[in-house]
N, CA, C and O of each residue as an XYZ file, in Angstrom:
372
protein
N     -13.467     51.322     89.101
C     -11.961     51.217     88.249
C     -11.423     50.155     89.337
O     -10.825     49.254     88.750
N     -11.449     49.942     90.970
C     -11.050     49.043     91.603
C     -12.114     48.178     92.054
O     -12.247     47.968     93.260
N     -13.270     47.394     90.780
C     -13.935     46.988     91.360
C     -13.462     45.515     91.813
O     -12.339     45.238     91.391
N     -14.119     44.457     92.627
C     -13.359     42.902     92.719
C     -13.287     42.672     92.010
O     -12.369     41.852     92.013
N     -13.665     42.785     91.049
C     -13.550     41.005     90.174
C     -12.759     42.001     88.928
O     -13.367     41.676     87.908
N     -12.061     42.695     88.664
C     -11.059     43.705     88.269
C      -9.401     42.436     88.514
O      -9.146     41.500     89.273
N      -8.643     43.169     87.346
C      -7.407     42.054     87.828
C      -6.471     42.966     87.438
O      -6.480     43.702     86.452
N      -5.544     42.829     88.433
C      -4.312     44.218     88.661
C      -3.033     43.086     89.034
O      -2.949     41.926     89.437
N      -2.170     44.133     88.656
C      -0.855     43.723     88.472
C       0.029     44.444     88.487
O      -0.115     45.505     87.881
N       1.186     44.198     89.115
C       2.554     45.661     89.037
C       2.716     45.930     87.559
O       2.899     45.173     86.606
N       2.564     47.539     87.687
C       2.859     47.790     86.712
C       4.607     47.325     86.337
O       5.070     46.689     87.283
N       5.686     47.528     85.106
C       6.662     47.281     84.877
C       7.553     49.009     85.140
O       7.011     50.088     84.897
N       9.124     48.821     85.730
C       9.638     50.232     86.264
C       9.803     49.991     87.997
O       9.974     50.954     88.744
N       9.759     49.195     88.281
C       9.559     49.600     89.398
C      10.889     49.186     90.881
O      10.896     48.105     91.469
N      11.661     50.104     91.120
C      12.503     48.392     92.034
C      12.494     48.502     93.492
O      13.066     49.457     94.017
N      12.076     47.879     93.987
C      11.275     47.664     95.491
C      12.348     47.082     96.618
O      13.182     46.233     96.303
N      12.278     47.441     97.516
C      13.640     46.481     98.833
C      12.805     46.753    100.021
O      12.025     47.687    100.201
N      13.057     45.939    100.666
C      12.010     45.497    102.149
C      13.655     46.078    103.059
O      14.845     45.774    102.982
N      12.798     47.071    103.900
C      13.942     47.770    104.968
C      13.162     47.920    106.145
O      12.561     48.987    106.272
N      13.022     46.783    107.307
C      12.528     46.767    108.549
C      11.207     46.473    108.564
O      10.336     46.783    109.377
N      11.145     45.597    107.193
C       9.406     44.929    107.165
C       8.589     45.292    106.264
O       7.712     44.628    105.711
N       8.889     46.371    106.119
C       8.301     47.627    105.395
C       8.936     48.123    103.603
O      10.087     48.533    103.456
N       8.107     48.002    102.600
C       8.684     47.854    100.965
C       8.801     49.539    101.028
O       7.901     50.240    101.490
N       9.705     49.913    100.639
C      10.455     51.285    100.028
C      10.752     49.873     98.268
O      11.174     48.760     97.957
N       9.705     51.961     97.389
C      10.095     51.338     95.976
C      10.539     53.085     95.400
O      10.464     54.232     95.841
N      11.029     52.363     94.135
C      11.474     53.582     93.855
C      11.040     53.200     92.064
O      11.223     52.168     91.419
N      10.436     54.473     91.687
C       9.625     54.365     90.181
C      10.821     54.797     89.408
O      11.407     55.820     89.761
N      11.253     54.077     88.337
C      12.307     54.396     87.607
C      11.692     55.676     86.762
O      12.231     56.752     86.504
N       9.951     55.027     86.310
C       9.476     56.223     85.684
C       9.274     57.513     85.584
O       9.221     58.386     84.718
N       9.146     57.341     87.080
C       9.133     59.164     87.763
C      10.100     59.434     88.317
O      10.440     60.595     88.091
N      10.828     58.829     89.054
C      12.173     59.232     89.639
C      11.606     59.580     90.886
O      12.156     60.576     91.355
N      10.473     58.998     91.773
C       9.390     59.063     92.650
C       9.897     58.005     93.720
O       9.963     56.868     93.252
N      10.329     58.141     95.265
C      10.071     57.187     95.908
C       8.773     56.704     96.895
O       8.010     57.553     97.356
N       8.667     55.813     97.064
C       7.292     55.279     97.668
C       7.510     54.836     99.333
O       8.677     54.533     99.578
N       7.040     54.796     99.915
C       6.981     54.021    101.253
C       5.925     53.181    101.735
O       5.250     53.582    102.683
N       5.666     51.943    101.148
C       4.771     50.968    100.957
C       3.598     50.442    102.717
O       2.439     50.243    103.081
N       4.668     50.461    103.085
C       4.550     50.129    104.450
C       4.333     48.682    104.566
O       4.606     47.944    103.620
N       3.862     48.236    105.663
C       4.062     46.714    106.026
C       3.156     46.143    105.247
O       3.400     45.164    104.543
N       1.291     47.110    105.369
C       0.727     46.329    104.529
C       0.174     46.580    103.390
O      -0.805     45.948    102.993
N       0.796     47.639    102.653
C       1.273     48.032    101.047
C       2.265     47.451    100.395
O       2.393     47.427     99.171
N       3.156     46.859    101.386
C       4.266     45.965    100.622
C       3.252     44.275    100.873
O       3.049     43.425    100.007
N       2.951     44.261    101.818
C       1.948     43.137    101.535
C       0.631     42.560     99.915
O       0.255     41.478     99.465
N       0.377     44.000     99.582
C      -0.519     43.935     98.726
C       0.335     43.620     97.376
O       0.004     42.849     96.474
N       1.679     44.518     97.473
C       2.669     44.204     96.822
C       3.027     43.056     96.178
O       2.957     42.835     94.969
N       3.498     42.183     97.231
C       3.650     40.852     96.989
C       2.395     39.957     96.448
O       2.380     38.860     95.889
N       1.531     40.692     96.763
C      -0.129     39.411     96.412
C      -0.119     40.134     95.098
O       0.001     39.228     94.273
N      -0.160     40.918     94.658
C       0.079     41.188     93.297
C       1.131     40.765     91.684
O       1.214     40.968     90.473
N       1.397     40.459     92.187
C       3.530     40.112     91.634
C       2.300     39.440     90.453
O       2.053     40.454     89.799
N       1.615     38.554     89.980
C       1.124     37.901     89.119
C      -0.165     38.248     89.093
O      -0.797     38.320     90.147
N      -0.792     38.536     87.781
C      -2.478     39.905     87.648
C      -3.401     38.425     88.547
O      -3.598     37.245     88.254
N      -3.712     39.191     89.563
C      -4.551     38.845     89.947
C      -5.897     39.580     90.439
O      -5.863     40.805     90.551
N      -7.020     38.918     90.723
C      -8.657     39.550     90.740
C      -8.181     39.813     91.576
O      -7.291     39.149     92.108
N      -8.963     41.699     92.273
C      -8.377     42.715     92.893
C      -9.070     41.928     94.318
O      -8.390     41.869     95.342
N     -10.769     41.214     94.265
C     -11.435     40.456     95.302
C      -9.927     39.010     95.725
O      -9.827     38.680     96.906
N      -9.444     38.680     95.204
C      -8.820     37.468     96.088
C      -7.268     38.157     96.946
O      -6.593     37.478     97.719
N      -6.958     39.614     96.579
C      -6.522     40.373     97.252
C      -6.818     40.951     98.729
O      -6.032     41.079     99.667
N      -8.539     41.340     98.631
C      -8.889     41.914     99.912
C      -9.415     40.369    100.882
O      -9.560     40.290    102.102
N      -9.632     39.170     99.740
C     -10.076     38.059    100.776
C      -9.004     37.452    101.700
O      -8.973     36.997    102.843
N      -7.966     37.692    100.485
C      -6.420     37.715    101.652
C      -5.948     38.034    103.004
O      -5.564     37.335    103.942
N      -6.133     39.678    102.775
C      -6.229     40.779    103.482
C      -6.774     40.586    104.503
O      -6.108     40.421    105.524
N      -8.202     40.550    104.516
C      -8.954     40.384    105.441
C      -8.737     38.944    106.243
O      -8.620     38.996    107.467
N      -8.687     37.744    105.611
C      -8.258     36.450    106.340
C      -7.041     37.021    107.094
O      -7.447     37.405    108.191
N      -5.717     37.238    106.962
C      -4.543     37.869    107.738
C      -4.361     38.267    108.397
O      -3.650     37.929    109.343
N      -5.313     39.831    108.081
C      -5.095     40.633    110.226
C      -6.569     40.760    110.708
O      -7.032     41.581    111.499
N      -7.325     39.548    109.910
C      -8.737     39.090    110.471
C      -9.432     40.943    110.655
O      -9.495     41.402    111.795
N      -9.733     41.519    109.860
C     -10.851     42.545    109.464
C     -12.202     42.111    108.825
O     -12.600     41.111    108.227
N     -12.518     42.818    109.056
C     -13.923     42.908    108.522
C     -13.882     43.110    107.020
O     -13.171     43.978    106.514
N     -14.628     42.324    106.337
C     -14.062     42.515    104.951
C     -14.496     43.620    103.852
O     -13.731     44.165    103.056
N     -15.991     43.849    103.991
C     -16.142     44.912    103.482
C     -14.577     46.195    103.819
O     -13.901     46.570    102.860
N     -14.332     46.568    104.946
C     -13.238     47.485    105.393
C     -12.547     47.164    104.617
O     -12.266     48.135    103.913
N     -11.956     46.093    104.235
C     -10.900     45.754    104.024
C     -11.369     45.777    102.052
O     -10.506     45.644    101.184
N     -12.207     45.887    101.881
C     -12.102     46.084    100.361
C     -12.353     47.215    100.629
O     -12.672     47.584     99.499
N     -12.471     48.122    101.272
C     -12.322     49.586    100.885
C     -11.097     50.308    100.570
O     -10.724     51.117     99.720
N     -10.422     49.463    101.983
C      -9.447     50.349    102.200
C      -7.711     49.683    101.003
O      -6.731     50.231    100.500
N      -8.165     48.540    101.070
C      -7.349     48.292     99.239
C      -8.402     48.981     98.138
O      -8.009     49.458     97.073
N      -9.167     48.969     98.368
C      -9.809     50.167     96.731
C      -8.893     51.570     96.890
O      -8.421     52.207     95.949
N      -8.812     51.768     97.775
C      -8.292     53.208     98.130
C      -6.705     53.220     97.287
O      -6.298     53.905     96.348
N      -5.985     52.007     98.200
C      -4.718     52.029     98.094
C      -4.341     51.488     96.635
O      -3.381     51.956     96.023
N      -5.154     50.473     96.114
C      -4.655     50.248     94.161
C      -5.012     51.405     93.682
O      -4.306     51.590     92.691
N      -6.164     52.852     93.934
C      -6.558     53.614     93.089
C      -5.257     55.266     93.593
O      -5.000     56.292     92.964
N      -4.931     54.924     94.503
C      -3.338     55.968     94.712
C      -2.456     54.836     93.754
O      -2.133     55.102     92.596
N      -2.246     54.023     94.173
C      -1.195     53.382     93.289
C      -1.643     53.510     91.452
O      -0.767     53.897     90.679
N      -2.710     53.235     91.044
C      -2.956     53.469     89.871
C      -2.472     54.698     89.321
O      -1.663     54.766     88.395
N      -3.197     56.049     90.156
C      -3.110     56.949     89.648
C      -1.375     57.840     89.372
O      -1.113     58.811     88.663
N      -0.750     57.256     89.995
C       0.926     57.299     90.229
C       1.989     56.127     89.014
O       3.124     55.945     88.573
N       0.595     55.624     88.974
C       1.067     54.450     87.322
C       2.142     53.196     87.961
O       3.126     52.611     87.508
N       1.354     53.143     89.285
C       2.449     51.827     89.835
C       2.628     50.892     89.752
O       3.655     50.220     89.851
N       0.843     50.508     89.388
C      -0.079     49.038     88.689
C      -1.011     49.683     87.728
O      -1.435     50.838     87.751
N      -1.386     48.213     86.419
C      -2.044     47.870     86.000
C      -3.055     47.286     86.330
O      -2.866     46.496     87.255
N      -4.534     47.370     85.785
C      -5.764     47.321     85.854
C      -6.658     46.784     84.790
O      -7.158     47.311     83.797
N      -6.705     45.737     85.222
C      -7.202     45.008     83.782
C      -8.819     44.161     83.525
O      -8.904     43.038     84.022
N      -9.482     44.458     83.114
C     -10.682     43.112     82.858
C     -10.582     42.055     82.279
O     -10.326     41.928     81.082
N     -10.769     41.206     83.046
C     -10.955     39.607     82.549
C     -11.058     39.597     80.734
O     -11.196     38.533     80.130
């Protein structure tokens, strides 16, 4: 589901605030709060508009100077969790 070629974008109905460098989100659909942290917050910024997951991985791997394969695994895990919580949409080309 989270292959590098898929497109991801934020789902509607989430309120996000920056608190001391970390993003905190409230889902108006579920009534749940989420602490995205700093890296999760950066991912949230990168998916403001529909974007290919591979581009998100490339940006983060460069910014944080981490191995691309490790970054891809971590981003995929984060996005899968966000998808399960209905916080993002995943699309095909």
